[in-house]
RODONU-377649 format. One record per residue (C-alpha): residue number from 1; chain; x, y, z. Coordinates in steps of 0.001 Angstrom, whole numbers, padded with zeros to 6 digits. Example, Ala and Ser with C-alpha at 12.3 -4.5 7.8 and 13.67 -1.06 7.14 Angstrom:
2
(r 1,"A",(012300,-004500,007800))
(r 2,"A",(013670,-001060,007140))
***
This chain:
509
(r 1,"A",(000000,000000,000000))
(r 2,"A",(001273,003389,-000828))
(r 3,"A",(000603,005800,001995))
(r 4,"A",(002319,008805,000538))
(r 5,"A",(000106,010712,-001808))
(r 6,"A",(002197,012047,-004607))
(r 7,"A",(001795,014384,-007479))
(r 8,"A",(001337,011798,-010089))
(r 9,"A",(003247,011096,-012962))
(r 10,"A",(002134,009559,-015893))
(r 11,"A",(003927,009298,-018888))
(r 12,"A",(004237,008361,-022191))
(r 13,"A",(007171,009275,-023905))
(r 14,"A",(008084,011978,-025549))
(r 15,"A",(008617,014883,-024236))
(r 16,"A",(006609,017027,-022471))
(r 17,"A",(003505,019110,-021602))
(r 18,"A",(000504,020824,-022586))
(r 19,"A",(-000305,023475,-025000))
(r 20,"A",(-002854,025893,-023707))
(r 21,"A",(-003972,029339,-023699))
(r 22,"A",(-003664,032478,-025660))
(r 23,"A",(-005306,034420,-028402))
(r 24,"A",(-004109,035791,-031646))
(r 25,"A",(-004149,039313,-032846))
(r 26,"A",(-003101,039648,-036454))
(r 27,"A",(-000735,042531,-035712))
(r 28,"A",(002366,042726,-033567))
(r 29,"A",(000572,044973,-031047))
(r 30,"A",(-000687,042149,-028860))
(r 31,"A",(-001762,044204,-025843))
(r 32,"A",(-004033,046871,-027269))
(r 33,"A",(-007473,047874,-026062))
(r 34,"A",(-008929,045404,-028579))
(r 35,"A",(-007750,042508,-026405))
(r 36,"A",(-010200,043521,-023711))
(r 37,"A",(-013103,042316,-025842))
(r 38,"A",(-011450,039392,-027551))
(r 39,"A",(-013020,035976,-027220))
(r 40,"A",(-010687,033960,-029452))
(r 41,"A",(-007355,032414,-028582))
(r 42,"A",(-004526,030796,-030559))
(r 43,"A",(-002201,028351,-028829))
(r 44,"A",(000979,026723,-030042))
(r 45,"A",(000791,022921,-030217))
(r 46,"A",(004194,021260,-030510))
(r 47,"A",(003146,018083,-032340))
(r 48,"A",(000356,016665,-034447))
(r 49,"A",(-002589,015219,-032562))
(r 50,"A",(-002266,011446,-032317))
(r 51,"A",(-005845,010817,-031162))
(r 52,"A",(-009041,012683,-030316))
(r 53,"A",(-009892,009858,-027929))
(r 54,"A",(-008042,010558,-024653))
(r 55,"A",(-007682,006878,-023743))
(r 56,"A",(-005979,006143,-027080))
(r 57,"A",(-003514,009023,-027011))
(r 58,"A",(000105,008374,-026099))
(r 59,"A",(001313,011926,-026722))
(r 60,"A",(001278,014325,-023765))
(r 61,"A",(000938,017402,-025956))
(r 62,"A",(-002136,016265,-027861))
(r 63,"A",(-003808,014576,-024877))
(r 64,"A",(-003455,017747,-022808))
(r 65,"A",(-004940,019774,-025656))
(r 66,"A",(-007974,017542,-026214))
(r 67,"A",(-008601,017445,-022459))
(r 68,"A",(-010223,020867,-022910))
(r 69,"A",(-013137,019111,-024622))
(r 70,"A",(-013592,016717,-021716))
(r 71,"A",(-013819,016635,-017939))
(r 72,"A",(-012299,014278,-015410))
(r 73,"A",(-013918,013260,-012135))
(r 74,"A",(-011451,015470,-010255))
(r 75,"A",(-008831,018095,-011091))
(r 76,"A",(-005762,019456,-009321))
(r 77,"A",(-004727,022992,-008494))
(r 78,"A",(-001244,024553,-008700))
(r 79,"A",(-000344,022985,-005332))
(r 80,"A",(-001547,019529,-006452))
(r 81,"A",(-004594,019564,-004189))
(r 82,"A",(-007427,017384,-005508))
(r 83,"A",(-010602,019345,-006294))
(r 84,"A",(-014099,018311,-007468))
(r 85,"A",(-015055,018346,-011136))
(r 86,"A",(-017601,015867,-012507))
(r 87,"A",(-017519,014231,-009094))
(r 88,"A",(-018972,016784,-006700))
(r 89,"A",(-017767,014733,-003726))
(r 90,"A",(-016349,011336,-002830))
(r 91,"A",(-015800,008962,000059))
(r 92,"A",(-012828,006661,000646))
(r 93,"A",(-013227,003574,002791))
(r 94,"A",(-011077,003169,005889))
(r 95,"A",(-009196,000265,004312))
(r 96,"A",(-008412,002355,001208))
(r 97,"A",(-009986,-000194,-001143))
(r 98,"A",(-013214,001527,-002235))
(r 99,"A",(-013841,005011,-003608))
(r 100,"A",(-017437,006170,-003913))
(r 101,"A",(-018000,009105,-006290))
(r 102,"A",(-021114,011268,-006279))
(r 103,"A",(-021576,012643,-009804))
(r 104,"A",(-022929,016073,-010749))
(r 105,"A",(-026561,015677,-011790))
(r 106,"A",(-027048,018329,-014467))
(r 107,"A",(-024225,017600,-016863))
(r 108,"A",(-024708,017010,-020584))
(r 109,"A",(-022355,015717,-023218))
(r 110,"A",(-021826,017695,-026402))
(r 111,"A",(-024323,015378,-028152))
(r 112,"A",(-026933,016559,-025640))
(r 113,"A",(-026997,013202,-023830))
(r 114,"A",(-027122,013339,-020041))
(r 115,"A",(-024081,012196,-018072))
(r 116,"A",(-024881,009216,-015856))
(r 117,"A",(-023013,006728,-013731))
(r 118,"A",(-023174,004343,-016701))
(r 119,"A",(-020798,006619,-018655))
(r 120,"A",(-018395,006729,-015714))
(r 121,"A",(-018433,002958,-015379))
(r 122,"A",(-017976,002577,-019139))
(r 123,"A",(-014923,004885,-019030))
(r 124,"A",(-013264,003078,-016129))
(r 125,"A",(-014069,-000377,-017516))
(r 126,"A",(-012650,000588,-020909))
(r 127,"A",(-009507,001931,-019243))
(r 128,"A",(-008682,-001657,-018301))
(r 129,"A",(-008753,-002804,-021937))
(r 130,"A",(-006830,-000156,-023907))
(r 131,"A",(-003046,-000341,-024495))
(r 132,"A",(-002159,002276,-021863))
(r 133,"A",(-004385,000609,-019273))
(r 134,"A",(-001573,-001457,-017811))
(r 135,"A",(000186,001781,-016915))
(r 136,"A",(-002716,003889,-015684))
(r 137,"A",(-005495,001500,-014622))
(r 138,"A",(-003585,-001414,-013107))
(r 139,"A",(-004962,-000740,-009616))
(r 140,"A",(-008677,-000985,-010514))
(r 141,"A",(-010532,-004194,-009737))
(r 142,"A",(-014073,-003203,-010718))
(r 143,"A",(-016531,-000323,-010964))
(r 144,"A",(-020129,-000691,-009756))
(r 145,"A",(-023133,001550,-010349))
(r 146,"A",(-024886,002414,-007078))
(r 147,"A",(-027512,004645,-008668))
(r 148,"A",(-027832,007005,-011643))
(r 149,"A",(-025288,009446,-010200))
(r 150,"A",(-023146,007322,-007876))
(r 151,"A",(-020389,004848,-008673))
(r 152,"A",(-018167,002750,-006438))
(r 153,"A",(-014642,001908,-007593))
(r 154,"A",(-012958,-001028,-005889))
(r 155,"A",(-009186,-001335,-006089))
(r 156,"A",(-007218,-004579,-006115))
(r 157,"A",(-005156,-003302,-003195))
(r 158,"A",(-004941,000041,-001356))
(r 159,"A",(-003191,002576,-003591))
(r 160,"A",(-002915,006067,-002141))
(r 161,"A",(-002001,007935,-005385))
(r 162,"A",(-005199,006716,-007080))
(r 163,"A",(-006875,010136,-006957))
(r 164,"A",(-003833,011650,-008648))
(r 165,"A",(-004343,009326,-011592))
(r 166,"A",(-007932,010488,-012038))
(r 167,"A",(-006680,013991,-012921))
(r 168,"A",(-004974,012704,-016063))
(r 169,"A",(-006421,013073,-019582))
(r 170,"A",(-006500,009273,-019759))
(r 171,"A",(-009372,009384,-017240))
(r 172,"A",(-011485,011950,-019101))
(r 173,"A",(-015079,010737,-018864))
(r 174,"A",(-016377,009398,-022175))
(r 175,"A",(-019840,009185,-023643))
(r 176,"A",(-020633,005483,-023982))
(r 177,"A",(-022885,005948,-027004))
(r 178,"A",(-020371,008050,-028970))
(r 179,"A",(-017353,005850,-028240))
(r 180,"A",(-019261,002700,-029127))
(r 181,"A",(-020308,004255,-032442))
(r 182,"A",(-016715,005319,-033189))
(r 183,"A",(-015649,001658,-033011))
(r 184,"A",(-012003,002394,-032250))
(r 185,"A",(-011582,005305,-034685))
(r 186,"A",(-009132,007607,-032885))
(r 187,"A",(-010240,010600,-034951))
(r 188,"A",(-013997,010179,-034746))
(r 189,"A",(-015912,013256,-033639))
(r 190,"A",(-015029,013561,-029912))
(r 191,"A",(-017945,013920,-027503))
(r 192,"A",(-017097,015146,-024036))
(r 193,"A",(-018686,017272,-021307))
(r 194,"A",(-015925,019893,-021310))
(r 195,"A",(-016032,023681,-021638))
(r 196,"A",(-015116,023483,-025340))
(r 197,"A",(-016596,021475,-028215))
(r 198,"A",(-014798,020006,-031201))
(r 199,"A",(-014920,021943,-034489))
(r 200,"A",(-012192,020629,-036791))
(r 201,"A",(-008800,018966,-036938))
(r 202,"A",(-006412,019304,-039876))
(r 203,"A",(-003282,017222,-039553))
(r 204,"A",(-000180,019389,-039544))
(r 205,"A",(-002204,022598,-039276))
(r 206,"A",(-004580,023012,-036338))
(r 207,"A",(-007148,021686,-033881))
(r 208,"A",(-010089,024038,-033346))
(r 209,"A",(-012783,024141,-030676))
(r 210,"A",(-015624,026427,-029707))
(r 211,"A",(-017224,027256,-026377))
(r 212,"A",(-019789,024919,-024888))
(r 213,"A",(-022514,027352,-023874))
(r 214,"A",(-024353,024555,-022063))
(r 215,"A",(-021396,023794,-019815))
(r 216,"A",(-022496,022674,-016362))
(r 217,"A",(-020360,025365,-014786))
(r 218,"A",(-020323,028981,-015934))
(r 219,"A",(-019409,029002,-019654))
(r 220,"A",(-015806,029913,-020452))
(r 221,"A",(-014921,033526,-021244))
(r 222,"A",(-012953,032370,-024268))
(r 223,"A",(-015219,031433,-027182))
(r 224,"A",(-013031,030149,-030009))
(r 225,"A",(-009863,028112,-029460))
(r 226,"A",(-007336,027126,-032101))
(r 227,"A",(-004282,025008,-031368))
(r 228,"A",(-001842,025801,-034159))
(r 229,"A",(000685,023072,-034885))
(r 230,"A",(004127,024690,-034969))
(r 231,"A",(007005,022293,-034514))
(r 232,"A",(009961,024593,-035152))
(r 233,"A",(010929,026764,-032159))
(r 234,"A",(012185,029704,-034248))
(r 235,"A",(008897,029776,-036138))
(r 236,"A",(007097,029530,-032796))
(r 237,"A",(008725,032626,-031281))
(r 238,"A",(008267,034622,-034494))
(r 239,"A",(004577,033716,-034523))
(r 240,"A",(004217,034930,-030929))
(r 241,"A",(005846,038272,-031716))
(r 242,"A",(003661,038742,-034791))
(r 243,"A",(000506,037981,-032830))
(r 244,"A",(-000216,034807,-034800))
(r 245,"A",(-000244,032815,-031564))
(r 246,"A",(-000927,034044,-028052))
(r 247,"A",(000431,031367,-025768))
(r 248,"A",(003334,028974,-025812))
(r 249,"A",(005337,026890,-023385))
(r 250,"A",(008940,025733,-023482))
(r 251,"A",(010299,029133,-024463))
(r 252,"A",(014037,028469,-025014))
(r 253,"A",(016322,029831,-022319))
(r 254,"A",(018204,031938,-024879))
(r 255,"A",(014969,033758,-025761))
(r 256,"A",(013705,034408,-022254))
(r 257,"A",(015632,037554,-021480))
(r 258,"A",(014556,039111,-024761))
(r 259,"A",(010878,038443,-024074))
(r 260,"A",(011215,039550,-020453))
(r 261,"A",(012407,042929,-021706))
(r 262,"A",(009458,043219,-024096))
(r 263,"A",(006685,044907,-022108))
(r 264,"A",(004038,043350,-024340))
(r 265,"A",(004655,039890,-022879))
(r 266,"A",(004555,037978,-019631))
(r 267,"A",(007196,035247,-019143))
(r 268,"A",(006153,032886,-016367))
(r 269,"A",(008959,030528,-015324))
(r 270,"A",(008193,027520,-013147))
(r 271,"A",(009666,024109,-012276))
(r 272,"A",(008011,021029,-013700))
(r 273,"A",(007927,017350,-012830))
(r 274,"A",(009303,016404,-016238))
(r 275,"A",(012421,014276,-015958))
(r 276,"A",(014741,014330,-018976))
(r 277,"A",(017053,011360,-019339))
(r 278,"A",(019296,009360,-021662))
(r 279,"A",(018399,005765,-022536))
(r 280,"A",(021123,003144,-023067))
(r 281,"A",(020040,-000102,-024694))
(r 282,"A",(021565,-003033,-022739))
(r 283,"A",(020626,-005537,-025445))
(r 284,"A",(022972,-004183,-028143))
(r 285,"A",(026758,-004333,-028239))
(r 286,"A",(028835,-002734,-026883))
(r 287,"A",(026290,-001537,-024312))
(r 288,"A",(025574,-005085,-023161))
(r 289,"A",(028495,-004566,-020768))
(r 290,"A",(027292,-002370,-017910))
(r 291,"A",(030805,-001005,-017460))
(r 292,"A",(030445,000664,-020860))
(r 293,"A",(027112,002176,-019837))
(r 294,"A",(028612,003380,-016568))
(r 295,"A",(031557,004916,-018440))
(r 296,"A",(029145,006956,-020561))
(r 297,"A",(027509,008179,-017354))
(r 298,"A",(030828,009338,-015898))
(r 299,"A",(031889,010931,-019198))
(r 300,"A",(029338,013765,-019260))
(r 301,"A",(029454,016992,-017258))
(r 302,"A",(025728,017514,-016760))
(r 303,"A",(026028,021016,-015279))
(r 304,"A",(028074,022205,-018238))
(r 305,"A",(025759,020388,-020647))
(r 306,"A",(022706,022117,-019119))
(r 307,"A",(024181,025511,-019973))
(r 308,"A",(024534,024509,-023604))
(r 309,"A",(021327,022547,-024123))
(r 310,"A",(018919,024497,-021904))
(r 311,"A",(020768,027781,-021461))
(r 312,"A",(021143,026979,-017768))
(r 313,"A",(017436,026390,-017062))
(r 314,"A",(016332,023347,-015061))
(r 315,"A",(017593,021293,-012126))
(r 316,"A",(020339,018754,-012832))
(r 317,"A",(019450,015347,-011401))
(r 318,"A",(021856,012457,-010831))
(r 319,"A",(019604,009884,-009180))
(r 320,"A",(016232,009824,-011033))
(r 321,"A",(014461,010701,-007762))
(r 322,"A",(014382,014318,-006650))
(r 323,"A",(015318,015132,-003075))
(r 324,"A",(011662,015938,-002243))
(r 325,"A",(010366,012565,-003466))
(r 326,"A",(009232,009786,-001190))
(r 327,"A",(012028,007235,-000809))
(r 328,"A",(014845,009545,-001860))
(r 329,"A",(018248,008733,-000353))
(r 330,"A",(021553,010585,-000529))
(r 331,"A",(023254,007191,-000519))
(r 332,"A",(022321,006204,-004072))
(r 333,"A",(024901,005509,-006806))
(r 334,"A",(025301,008453,-009155))
(r 335,"A",(027379,009398,-012162))
(r 336,"A",(029081,012705,-011582))
(r 337,"A",(031626,013955,-014099))
(r 338,"A",(034755,011776,-013867))
(r 339,"A",(036465,011205,-017256))
(r 340,"A",(039340,009244,-015706))
(r 341,"A",(036886,006800,-014127))
(r 342,"A",(035166,006512,-017504))
(r 343,"A",(038443,005628,-019250))
(r 344,"A",(039235,003076,-016560))
(r 345,"A",(035865,001342,-017005))
(r 346,"A",(036226,001247,-020787))
(r 347,"A",(039674,-000310,-020445))
(r 348,"A",(038308,-002977,-018087))
(r 349,"A",(035550,-003736,-020594))
(r 350,"A",(038050,-004105,-023437))
(r 351,"A",(037266,-000832,-025188))
(r 352,"A",(040327,001250,-024321))
(r 353,"A",(040463,002455,-027928))
(r 354,"A",(036769,003291,-028080))
(r 355,"A",(034108,002123,-030537))
(r 356,"A",(031373,003450,-032830))
(r 357,"A",(027703,003925,-031971))
(r 358,"A",(024613,005885,-033005))
(r 359,"A",(022407,008289,-031031))
(r 360,"A",(018758,008362,-032176))
(r 361,"A",(017240,011783,-031444))
(r 362,"A",(014307,014055,-032270))
(r 363,"A",(014341,017251,-034325))
(r 364,"A",(013924,019841,-031586))
(r 365,"A",(016411,022370,-030233))
(r 366,"A",(017194,020189,-027193))
(r 367,"A",(017004,017059,-029332))
(r 368,"A",(019755,018438,-031544))
(r 369,"A",(021943,019974,-028857))
(r 370,"A",(021944,017149,-026279))
(r 371,"A",(023501,014486,-028537))
(r 372,"A",(026004,017016,-029872))
(r 373,"A",(027177,017695,-026328))
(r 374,"A",(027399,013960,-025588))
(r 375,"A",(029238,013442,-028868))
(r 376,"A",(031963,015840,-027740))
(r 377,"A",(032421,014209,-024341))
(r 378,"A",(032491,010676,-025780))
(r 379,"A",(035054,011716,-028389))
(r 380,"A",(037430,012392,-025494))
(r 381,"A",(037153,008666,-024700))
(r 382,"A",(037821,007598,-028277))
(r 383,"A",(034144,006856,-028935))
(r 384,"A",(032813,007948,-032328))
(r 385,"A",(029109,008723,-032084))
(r 386,"A",(026892,009242,-035118))
(r 387,"A",(023751,011341,-034564))
(r 388,"A",(020503,010410,-036306))
(r 389,"A",(017922,013210,-036014))
(r 390,"A",(014298,012332,-036836))
(r 391,"A",(010992,014115,-037034))
(r 392,"A",(008822,013366,-034021))
(r 393,"A",(006764,010530,-035520))
(r 394,"A",(009784,008556,-036741))
(r 395,"A",(011638,009183,-033484))
(r 396,"A",(008643,007904,-031485))
(r 397,"A",(008451,004731,-033565))
(r 398,"A",(012131,004045,-033113))
(r 399,"A",(012317,004492,-029363))
(r 400,"A",(009067,002647,-028613))
(r 401,"A",(010415,-000191,-030764))
(r 402,"A",(013766,-000118,-028926))
(r 403,"A",(015425,000628,-032268))
(r 404,"A",(018337,002572,-030802))
(r 405,"A",(021657,002186,-029048))
(r 406,"A",(021468,005519,-027225))
(r 407,"A",(018551,007942,-027222))
(r 408,"A",(016860,010565,-025059))
(r 409,"A",(013388,010969,-023647))
(r 410,"A",(011322,012695,-020958))
(r 411,"A",(008502,011617,-018678))
(r 412,"A",(006283,013167,-016037))
(r 413,"A",(007294,012249,-012502))
(r 414,"A",(005523,012573,-009152))
(r 415,"A",(006441,012990,-005527))
(r 416,"A",(005666,009341,-004973))
(r 417,"A",(008078,007400,-007219))
(r 418,"A",(005910,004345,-007864))
(r 419,"A",(004737,005185,-011382))
(r 420,"A",(008069,006614,-012491))
(r 421,"A",(010039,003561,-011382))
(r 422,"A",(007514,001116,-012822))
(r 423,"A",(007457,002841,-016193))
(r 424,"A",(011210,003043,-016540))
(r 425,"A",(012286,-000313,-015113))
(r 426,"A",(009505,-002920,-014947))
(r 427,"A",(010310,-005523,-017599))
(r 428,"A",(006922,-005514,-019350))
(r 429,"A",(006160,-001781,-019223))
(r 430,"A",(005819,000069,-022534))
(r 431,"A",(007841,003040,-021245))
(r 432,"A",(010747,000707,-020478))
(r 433,"A",(012075,001403,-023954))
(r 434,"A",(015609,000028,-023431))
(r 435,"A",(013853,-003293,-022616))
(r 436,"A",(015654,-003538,-019297))
(r 437,"A",(014857,-006902,-017726))
(r 438,"A",(015883,-007639,-014145))
(r 439,"A",(013650,-010116,-012253))
(r 440,"A",(014936,-008860,-008899))
(r 441,"A",(013882,-005295,-009779))
(r 442,"A",(010460,-006525,-010930))
(r 443,"A",(010034,-008323,-007613))
(r 444,"A",(011053,-005270,-005575))
(r 445,"A",(008789,-002984,-007583))
(r 446,"A",(005839,-005247,-006818))
(r 447,"A",(006767,-005446,-003139))
(r 448,"A",(007059,-001673,-002644))
(r 449,"A",(003730,-001119,-004381))
(r 450,"A",(001958,-003384,-001885))
(r 451,"A",(003893,-002413,001255))
(r 452,"A",(001864,-000709,004005))
(r 453,"A",(004783,000155,006277))
(r 454,"A",(006419,003354,004975))
(r 455,"A",(009866,002587,006353))
(r 456,"A",(009860,-000880,004827))
(r 457,"A",(008706,000573,001532))
(r 458,"A",(011555,003100,001595))
(r 459,"A",(013962,000206,002039))
(r 460,"A",(012528,-001511,-001053))
(r 461,"A",(012860,001705,-003063))
(r 462,"A",(016454,002117,-001900))
(r 463,"A",(017231,-001427,-003085))
(r 464,"A",(015621,-000684,-006443))
(r 465,"A",(017609,002514,-006886))
(r 466,"A",(020891,000813,-005970))
(r 467,"A",(020345,-001815,-008650))
(r 468,"A",(019032,000344,-011504))
(r 469,"A",(021647,003048,-011045))
(r 470,"A",(024351,000361,-011011))
(r 471,"A",(022892,-001128,-014211))
(r 472,"A",(022789,002327,-015874))
(r 473,"A",(020216,001801,-018609))
(r 474,"A",(018661,005150,-017647))
(r 475,"A",(020984,008102,-017065))
(r 476,"A",(018965,010956,-015530))
(r 477,"A",(019746,014436,-016785))
(r 478,"A",(017518,017145,-015335))
(r 479,"A",(014047,018212,-014276))
(r 480,"A",(012830,020747,-016784))
(r 481,"A",(011945,024338,-016016))
(r 482,"A",(009262,025754,-018303))
(r 483,"A",(008518,029303,-019348))
(r 484,"A",(004957,030055,-020412))
(r 485,"A",(004928,033195,-022552))
(r 486,"A",(001879,035235,-023534))
(r 487,"A",(000565,038827,-023844))
(r 488,"A",(000283,040717,-020559))
(r 489,"A",(-003443,041148,-021201))
(r 490,"A",(-004049,037396,-021002))
(r 491,"A",(-005062,036419,-017475))
(r 492,"A",(-005885,033233,-015587))
(r 493,"A",(-002641,031409,-016358))
(r 494,"A",(-001493,029398,-013340))
(r 495,"A",(001662,027278,-013559))
(r 496,"A",(001344,023603,-012686))
(r 497,"A",(004227,021183,-012192))
(r 498,"A",(002264,018516,-014100))
(r 499,"A",(001968,020966,-017045))
(r 500,"A",(-001805,020579,-017297))
(r 501,"A",(-003474,023946,-017763))
(r 502,"A",(-007160,024581,-018385))
(r 503,"A",(-008143,027096,-021071))
(r 504,"A",(-011394,027442,-019178))
(r 505,"A",(-009465,029579,-016675))
(r 506,"A",(-008087,031986,-019306))
(r 507,"A",(-009551,035330,-020158))
(r 508,"A",(-008549,038648,-021722))
(r 509,"A",(-008303,041677,-019512))
***
């Protein structure tokens, strides 16, 4: 049993957060009096949408965007407190096994059908059957309908972070009738209960929504929402300055000072729970020898690399777990910069003269810079590293298929490390992209998940960390710091470490 309630992490690959909020003026003067009456908003979306069905999406960017058309049972605030949404209240049994949710009674889907407990049960039952269910719904045993607006969820075992999971887009409540009619089509017309309704999606161009005037809460102040797909970061910043988009995240560190000096814009910097890391495939030579993987860990000066790749933004991390996470220990193996140790390990492994390998990366600023930095450090060890840079879709296929020797990735962590450790190291998990397989780690992961005693659970986590850091298939890099950037006249933007924002909160002053 996990007593410590954490932030939650979820994950699926590839990098990073949510696109939300903003509005586009067609001139560069983005903070004029006109903004006070604007009802439209244009938001940068970093990737194409991979699904309009939240349970079938494996891309954080698109799932966070489409969440604005749906509601979850609960939401979280900027301090990760759990707040009501479609569930107006709930009760948790003393043994932590059952959660009874009392559903709002006057909620309608966008197809004008009334939300009932049957839709909630359908959503939770379906969560157990979809590909990502093993990651996000593993703890659910069954869901029972008590009456038209009450459901009882029974867990297999007590699992304290359960409520944190329910915040995720994966748990957006679906309309049974609409999903059944879609028959697995990921791009069928989405039907949610959210503050915005679907209008149109054009691959490579935009996703548009309009306000749901029948929303069960007060209708949103923003009427028309367009997520514009802009992959290139230079194009992104130019579009913001021209007023073609109104909100973006992940403003590069090199650009922040310039935008901070521009009185038209607000630059809101905040830490996130996104862990960036390198992946080393232990099933391909020469990385089958853990001494080679360890040598790569010792070869890189992460603090210096951060200055190059992220312009100094973010918190370097050597141990996967942050110091504020449950189970963190100072006495965990770590790879601090030590080129002499790296050379010694390579010599022991029979690679004193180096070798050749390939780094599979993604075509983003960080995706280009990070392997270039590693390339320089490994060259000092006699290692020749080729860099293969791919557009996002190809990159995603390669890493999820373990078609790499070295690569990079990012995932959303939480204060409780359970989900993070399972995703990265459990042998059958989809996010375990290096295909790391250690039966002892699997056993310990299962034991810590079920352990009621917190001290005993910390001991299990310590054992896990000792082993996985020694095996070095995941080399942690840093926890990302984001910078949301938007016109000063846009209000209602609140930073969240889980990078989920709600356009419903945005408005023009």
